[in-house]
C-alpha positions in Angstrom: 0.0 0.0 0.0 1.4 3.4 -1.0 1.9 6.3 1.5 0.7 9.9 1.0 2.0 12.8 3.0 -0.6 15.4 4.0 1.1 18.4 5.5 -1.2 20.6 7.5 0.5 24.0 7.7 2.2 23.3 4.4 3.3 26.9 3.9 4.9 27.4 7.4 8.5 27.8 8.5 8.8 24.2 9.7 7.7 22.8 6.4 10.0 25.1 4.3 13.0 24.9 6.6 12.9 21.2 7.7 10.3 19.0 6.2 10.8 19.7 2.5 14.6 19.5 2.7 14.4 16.2 4.6 11.9 14.8 2.2 14.2 15.7 -0.7 17.1 13.9 1.1 14.8 10.8 1.4 14.2 11.0 -2.4 17.9 11.4 -2.9 18.7 8.2 -0.9 15.9 6.2 -2.4 14.0 5.9 1.0 10.9 7.8 -0.3 9.2 5.8 -3.1 8.8 7.7 -6.4 5.1 7.3 -6.3 4.6 9.0 -3.0 2.0 11.8 -3.0 2.7 15.0 -1.1 -0.2 17.3 -0.5 0.2 20.6 1.4 -2.8 22.3 3.1 -2.6 26.0 4.1 -4.7 29.2 3.9 -2.7 31.0 1.1 -4.7 31.5 -2.1 -2.3 29.5 -4.1 -2.5 26.8 -6.8 -0.1 23.9 -7.4 2.3 26.1 -9.4 2.5 28.8 -6.9 3.2 26.3 -4.1 5.8 24.6 -6.1 7.6 27.9 -6.7 7.5 28.6 -3.0 8.9 25.1 -2.3 11.8 25.6 -4.9 12.9 28.7 -3.0 12.9 26.9 0.3 14.8 24.0 -1.1 17.4 26.3 -2.6 17.8 28.0 0.8 17.8 24.9 3.0 18.9 22.0 0.8 21.4 23.7 -1.5 23.9 20.7 -1.2 21.4 18.5 -3.1 21.2 18.6 -6.9 18.6 20.6 -8.8 17.4 17.3 -10.2 16.6 16.1 -6.7 14.8 19.3 -5.9 12.7 18.9 -9.0 11.9 15.3 -8.3 10.3 16.4 -5.1 8.7 19.5 -6.4 7.0 17.5 -9.2 5.2 15.4 -6.6 3.9 18.4 -4.6 0.2 19.4 -4.8 -1.6 22.2 -2.9 -5.1 22.8 -1.6 -6.3 25.9 0.2 -8.1 25.1 3.4 -8.7 25.7 7.1 -7.1 22.9 9.0 -9.6 23.3 11.8 -12.6 22.8 9.5 -13.8 19.2 9.1 -15.2 19.9 5.6 -11.9 21.3 4.4 -10.0 18.4 5.8 -12.4 15.9 4.3 -12.0 17.5 0.9 -8.2 17.5 1.2 -7.9 13.8 2.3 -10.2 12.8 -0.6 -7.5 14.1 -2.9 -4.9 11.5 -1.9 -4.6 7.8 -2.4 -3.2 5.1 -0.1 -2.6 5.3 3.6 -2.2 9.0 4.6 0.5 10.3 6.9 -1.1 13.5 8.4 1.6 15.8 9.6 0.5 18.7 11.9 3.2 21.2 11.0 1.2 23.8 13.0 1.5 26.1 16.0 0.6 24.1 19.1 -2.4 26.2 19.7 -4.0 24.7 16.6 -3.4 21.1 17.6 -6.7 20.5 19.5 -9.1 22.1 17.0 -7.3 20.3 14.2 -7.4 16.9 15.9 -11.1 17.6 16.8 -11.8 18.2 13.1 -9.8 15.1 12.1 -11.8 13.0 14.6 -15.0 14.2 13.0 -13.7 13.2 9.5 -12.1 10.0 10.6 -9.0 8.4 9.2 -8.7 5.1 7.2 -7.0 2.0 8.7 -3.2 2.3 8.3 -3.2 6.1 8.6 -0.6 7.8 10.8 -0.6 11.2 12.6 2.4 13.2 13.4 2.4 16.0 16.0 5.2 18.5 16.6 6.3 20.0 19.9 5.3 21.5 22.3 2.6 18.9 22.8 -0.1 21.0 24.4 0.0 24.0 26.7 -0.1 22.1 30.0 -0.7 18.7 31.4 -4.5 18.9 31.1 -4.2 20.0 27.5 -1.7 17.2 26.7 -4.1 14.7 28.3 -7.0 16.1 26.1 -4.8 15.8 23.0 -4.0 12.2 23.8 -7.6 11.4 24.2 -8.3 12.9 20.8 -5.5 11.0 19.2 -6.6 7.7 20.7 -10.1 8.3 19.3 -8.4 8.7 15.9 -5.8 6.0 15.9 -4.1 3.4 18.0 -1.0 4.6 20.0 1.4 2.8 17.7 0.2 5.0 14.8 0.8 8.3 16.6 4.1 10.0 16.3 4.9 12.8 18.7 8.2 13.9 17.2 11.2 15.6 18.9 14.1 15.9 16.5 16.6 16.1 19.4 16.0 12.3 19.9 17.4 11.7 16.4 20.6 13.7 16.9 23.6 11.5 16.5 25.2 12.1 19.9 21.8 11.4 21.6 21.6 8.0 19.8 25.3 7.4 20.7 24.4 7.7 24.4 22.6 4.4 24.0 25.7 2.8 22.6 28.0 4.4 25.1 26.0 3.2 28.1 24.7 -0.2 26.9 27.3 -1.5 24.6 30.3 -0.9 26.8 31.1 -2.4 30.2 33.1 0.5 31.4 30.4 3.2 31.8 27.2 1.6 33.1 28.7 0.3 36.5 29.5 4.0 37.4 26.3 5.5 35.9 24.6 6.2 39.2 24.5 8.4 42.3 27.5 6.7 43.9 29.8 8.0 41.2 28.0 10.9 39.5 28.0 14.2 41.3 25.7 16.1 38.9 24.5 16.3 35.3 24.1 19.5 33.2 22.0 19.5 30.1 22.6 22.7 28.1 21.1 24.2 25.0 22.5 27.8 24.6 22.3 29.7 21.3 23.6 33.0 20.0 20.4 33.5 17.9 17.8 36.0 19.0 14.1 36.0 18.2 14.7 35.7 14.5 11.1 36.9 13.6 9.4 34.2 15.7 7.5 36.5 18.1 4.1 35.0 17.1 5.1 31.7 18.7 8.0 32.5 21.0 6.5 35.4 22.9 3.6 33.1 24.0 5.8 30.1 24.8 9.1 31.3 26.3 12.3 29.3 26.8 10.8 26.9 29.4 8.0 25.7 27.2 10.0 25.9 24.0 13.0 23.9 25.1 13.0 22.5 28.7 9.6 20.9 28.7 10.3 18.8 25.6 13.9 18.7 24.3 15.9 18.9 27.5 13.6 16.6 29.5 13.9 14.0 26.7 17.7 14.2 26.9 17.4 13.7 30.6 15.3 10.6 30.1 17.9 9.1 27.7 20.7 9.8 30.1 18.9 8.6 33.3 16.7 5.7 32.1 17.3 2.1 33.2 18.7 -0.3 30.6 15.9 -1.3 28.1 15.3 -4.9 27.2 15.8 -3.8 23.6 16.1 -0.6 21.7 12.7 -0.8 20.1 9.3 0.8 20.0 8.1 -0.9 23.1 11.1 -0.9 25.5 12.7 2.5 24.9 9.7 4.8 25.4 8.6 2.7 28.4 12.0 3.2 30.1 12.0 6.9 29.3 8.5 7.2 30.8 9.6 5.4 34.0 12.3 8.1 34.5 10.0 11.0 33.8 7.6 9.7 36.4 10.4 9.8 38.9 11.6 13.3 38.0 10.7 15.9 40.7 10.6 19.7 40.1 12.6 21.9 42.4 11.4 21.7 46.1 11.8 25.5 46.2 11.3 27.1 42.8 12.8 30.3 44.0 16.2 28.7 44.6 15.9 25.9 42.0 15.2 27.9 38.9 16.4 31.0 37.1 14.6 33.0 34.4 16.0 35.9 32.4 15.4 38.1 29.3 18.1 39.5 27.0 18.7 43.2 26.7 20.5 45.0 23.8 24.0 43.7 23.0 26.1 41.9 20.4 25.9 38.1 20.0 28.0 36.2 17.4 28.9 39.6 15.8 25.3 40.7 15.3 23.8 43.7 17.2 20.5 42.7 18.8 17.9 45.0 20.3 16.5 44.1 23.8 13.9 41.4 23.6 11.2 43.7 24.8 11.8 45.9 21.7 11.6 43.1 19.2 8.8 43.3 16.6 5.7 41.4 17.8 6.8 41.2 21.4 4.4 42.2 24.2 6.7 43.3 27.1 3.8 42.9 29.6 3.9 39.1 29.0 7.3 38.9 30.9 8.4 36.1 28.5 11.7 34.6 29.4 14.4 34.0 26.9 16.6 32.1 29.4 15.4 29.3 31.6 17.4 27.2 34.1 15.7 24.5 36.3 17.4 22.0 38.6 15.4 18.8 39.1 16.1 15.5 40.8 15.2 11.9 39.8 13.6 10.2 42.8 14.7 6.6 42.3 17.4 4.1 43.5 19.9 5.0 40.7 19.9 8.8 40.9 18.7 9.8 44.4 20.3 13.1 45.4 21.9 13.9 42.0 20.9 17.3 40.7 20.1 17.5 36.9 20.4 21.1 35.8 18.5 21.9 32.6 19.5 25.2 31.0 18.7 27.0 27.7 18.9 30.6 26.5 18.8 32.8 23.5 21.2 35.6 22.4 24.0 34.1 24.6 27.7 34.5 24.1 28.3 31.1 22.5 26.4 28.2 20.9 26.5 25.3 23.2 24.4 22.1 23.1 25.8 19.4 25.3 25.3 17.0 28.2 28.0 17.1 30.9 28.2 14.3 33.4 30.4 15.4 36.3 31.8 12.5 38.3 32.5 12.6 42.0 36.1 13.2 43.2 38.2 10.1 44.0 37.9 9.1 47.7 41.6 9.4 48.4 44.3 11.3 46.4 47.9 10.1 47.0 49.4 13.1 45.0 50.6 15.8 47.5 49.5 19.4 46.9 47.2 18.3 44.0 43.6 19.4 43.6 42.6 18.1 40.2 39.1 18.6 38.8 36.8 15.6 38.8 36.4 13.6 35.6 33.9 15.1 33.1 32.2 13.3 30.3 31.0 15.8 27.6 28.4 14.7 25.1 28.3 17.4 22.5 25.3 17.7 20.2 26.6 20.4 17.9 29.1 19.3 16.6 28.5 15.7 17.4 31.4 14.6 19.6 32.2 12.8 22.8 35.0 13.8 25.2 36.2 12.5 28.5 38.3 14.9 30.6 40.7 13.0 32.9 43.7 13.6 35.1 47.0 12.0 34.0 50.7 12.3 35.0 52.4 15.2 33.4 55.2 15.2 30.9 57.6 17.1 33.3 57.6 16.0 36.9 56.1 12.4 36.8 54.2 13.1 40.0 52.4 16.2 38.7 48.9 15.9 37.3 47.8 17.4 34.0 44.3 17.6 32.5 43.9 15.6 29.3 40.9 15.2 27.0 40.2 11.9 25.3 37.9 12.9 22.4 36.1 11.4 19.5 34.5 13.5 16.7 31.6 11.5 15.2 31.2 11.2 11.5 27.9 12.7 10.2 24.9 10.5 9.7 23.7 10.0 6.1 20.4 11.7 7.1 19.9 14.8 9.3 17.7 14.4 12.4 14.4 15.2 10.6 15.3 12.9 7.8 15.9 10.1 10.2 12.6 10.7 11.9 10.7 10.8 8.6 12.4 7.5 7.6 11.3 5.9 10.9 7.8 7.3 10.3 7.6 5.7 6.9 8.7 2.4 8.4 6.0 2.7 11.1 8.7 2.6 13.8 7.8 4.7 16.9 11.1 3.9 18.8 12.1 7.6 18.5 8.6 8.9 19.1 7.4 10.3 22.4 4.8 8.2 24.2 1.5 9.5 25.6 2.8 9.0 29.1 6.0 11.0 28.4 4.1 13.9 27.0 1.9 14.2 30.0 4.7 13.7 32.6 6.9 16.4 31.0 4.2 18.9 31.7 3.7 17.7 35.3 7.4 18.4 35.9 7.4 22.0 34.6 4.0 23.2 35.7 5.0 24.1 39.3 7.9 26.2 37.8 5.5 27.9 35.3 3.1 28.7 38.1 5.8 30.2 40.3 7.1 32.3 37.4 3.6 33.5 36.5 3.1 34.6 40.1 6.5 36.5 40.0 7.9 34.4 42.8 11.1 34.2 40.7 12.5 37.5 39.4 12.9 38.0 35.6 16.6 38.9 35.4 18.2 41.0 32.6 21.3 39.8 30.7 23.0 41.6 27.8 22.8 39.8 24.5 26.2 38.1 23.9 26.8 37.5 27.6 26.9 34.2 29.5 23.3 34.8 30.8 21.8 36.2 34.0 24.2 36.8 36.8 22.2 34.7 39.3 
């Protein structure tokens, strides 16, 4: 049976910047069958030719390393229909235009998920259909639960894909191999040997014209609630029976159930907002002056939360989740800091504890250790044992789309995970909304709030 992609929100930034380039790469590698239909649904008054022209421009901008021939192979398969994705009649008409088992991709703002799924539930989907939902999944735990109920009315859980492209990043996948295919790490992967874990996603970019979404979301909802908690789940989960669609999401869900928000949000979290400055050589205005921003919202562009995992393996180990915009350096990494050795025989030496750095951009793994120096044999020097990882054949979104076509939900977020992630951050969101934690200023291009 053939597959048809129906992209709701087919003219949006996500579609143009990530989905179309990834689909082109799947064509280029032969993963996407030549007969696959691709139907975009959006509100612009376009026809097929106008949409194809828009798609060519996006492919030129975001998939320039692929040949013009590959671009055209994808563009020739594109069709367009104008419609309201929250209207059952428009969706019924759009779905009637495709053959085979549809993959309905909600490339939409999260505020449209519920009305769109409600409309899809009214229309109904054929057996074998799949639905893909982007992050953030809902606005809070109650909303996530309502979305799950709608999805379960539509399709069985194994046909639902809640995607988070961080899960398909090469280093994230290599955490599985590092932990579970090597004897050396797993015996010390616990509170007896690990002092703390930092999960960081700093970027030098500012708002980049995304006020319509970002000013209502903020850093905590945009990054911590989904991406960073998913990374925590991979780092902290128990060994799965197998890396498959049943075991991996189940082990991640177990961890998230055990994650506890800060006991005191006032001391366990930091929020900030950038002011004018220069980041990565670009002058940025203060966030409150960016076009489309409502300063009264007090939206944070920096979020830091320290949580704990209340289980046998991780009791007492702090996990610090941090993200920010317009910072001084791009940094996406997981840092596992090991405890100091119980006794140091080297006199007058105070070496740093061992650090394991798992970098997501670029993909690399580095272990910082203490070794005897080249001069005095009894002096200690810091050395880094590093491995730079060769790039995958497919980018993260391409890998997720390939798994989607195969019907493999191993890298999808389960219904339990989606709801538990909101449970963890809701006390922080409530305290921030009540101004229990001050909104700190930090200059664009700095290291963040001086908290």
